N, C-alpha and C positions, 0 to 999 in steps of 0.2 A: 575359874574352871570350877567353881561350884554349881550345885541346887541352890536355887530360886521358887519358893510356893509360889503362884500361878493362881491359885485359885480364885484368890480375890480381884482380879484384873477382868477388867467387864470384855465383854463378847466371849467368856470358857463355858463352852455349854455344859450340858451333860454329856456322858458317853455311856448309851446302855447296852451292854451283854445279857443276853439269854442263857450263860453260858455261869456255872460256878467256877471255869476255871480262871484263874488268877492269871495276868501280863501285864507285862512293865514293856511298852512300846516307847519306842525312840522314831521318832522324825525330823531328820532338817528340815529349818524354816527359815525363808528369806520371806520377810515382812508378813501376812501372813498366809502364803500358800510353801508349800511342798521345794523346798531348795533344788534345782535341779539336778545337782552331783555333790554325794555326802561328802567325799576326800577335799572340797574346800568348801562347806559350808561353815557360818565362823559360829550356828546355835543351834540347838534340836529342844525339842519339845518332848517331856518326857511324862508320859501319863501310866499312870496305875490301873486297872480295869479288874473287876468281878460283880462280886454282888453287888458293892456300893453304888451308889447311882450315883453322887456325887464322886469322879476318878479324880484322883490328886495326881494333881499337874504340875509340873519343876521346872526352869529351862535351866539345861546345861549348855554352860560356853565351851566351846569346840576352837575359840581362836588361839592360830598360829600350833595347831597339836600338831605330829607326824599321824600315820598312820596309826605306830601302837601304840600311842596315847590314845588316839581317841576312841583304838580295842579296847584298849584297860582302861577309861572314865563312863564306858556305856556299862562294861562288866561291873566295875563298882557300885554304880546307880541299879545294878539289877538288871539289865534289860534283856529280856529274850526275843524280842521282835522287833526289827528293825525296819519302817517300813522306808523308800528312799524314790528317788526319778536314778538319776545312773550315778553309778560307784567302781571304782576302776576294777581290772579281775581279783588282783594282788587284796584287794582289803577285802572284797565280798567271799573272798578262798579264807580269809584268817577270820572274820567275825563267824564266818560257818562253822568252822574248823575249833573256835570258843564258843560254840553252843548258842548263837544268836541267828536265829534266825532272818534271811532276810528277804523280802517282798519292791521288787523293784518295778523301772518301769512307773512311778505313779507319779503323776500332775495332779496340779489344783490345791483347791482349799485347804488350808488344813484340818477344819471343822467337817467340812462334807468326806474328807478323806475316810478322816474317824468313825463320822456315821457309817459311811459306808463297810469300813473293816469290819464294825460292831454286828452290822445287817450280813458282813458276810455279800458284799454288794461291789467288791474293788475289782473286781471282773468286766461292771462298767464299762465300755468305751471313751465315756466321758471324764473317766482320771487316766487314761493312757498315756504315756508322755508321749509327745512331738517325737513323731519318728520309732516309737515304738514299733516291732515287728513278731513282740514274744503273742503269744496264745494263753488260752484263758487255764491250761491247762501246765501253762508256764510258770504263770502269775502264783499258780494254785504251792508247783512244787520249791517256792524260794525266791525262784528267778535264777534256778543255775540255767536256763535255757536260752536266757538273754542273750540280744545278737551281740558281738562287742561293736565298737568307733576304733577302726584300726589304728585313727589320728592319734588317738586321745588312750585305749583301751580301759574304753568306758564300755558300762553293758548298760543296756536300753531294752 
C-alpha cells in the first residue's frame, strides 16, 4: 500500500508543464493504459508535476482496498487530480468532496494521456473512453456531467 519510486524505470518520459502550478496527479493503470474503472483497479501511477521537467513518479498499490481506503491513500499521497476512465457515482462524489478533482471518461496509453494533460489536450476524441457521451465542457468541469451506466453506477 506504499509508494514506490519509478523514475528510473524504462519508458518513463518527462512531463512538461508550462505553468508554475504544482499538481499531483493519479492515474489508475492497467498494463500501460488507463485502467477502465478506478473502483476496481489494482494500482495507480502518481505524478508530481510542476516546474521540474523530470516529474516525480511513484506507483500506488490499490489492491484489496475499499472505496474509503482508496480516498484515504490518495489524500495521504497529496493527490489533487484523478484522471480515470469509469468511476462509481459514490466514489466520484467522495473524492470531489475530499478536494480531489476527478476527470472521467479518459482512455489510452498513460504516457500519451499525461502528455495530453500537460498540453491541455485531454478533450481530443482519441482519449475518449469507448461509449463516452460527455462533452468537452463536461470533461473540463471535472467530469460532473458524466453519463452513468445504469447497470453498474459507473460514470463514463
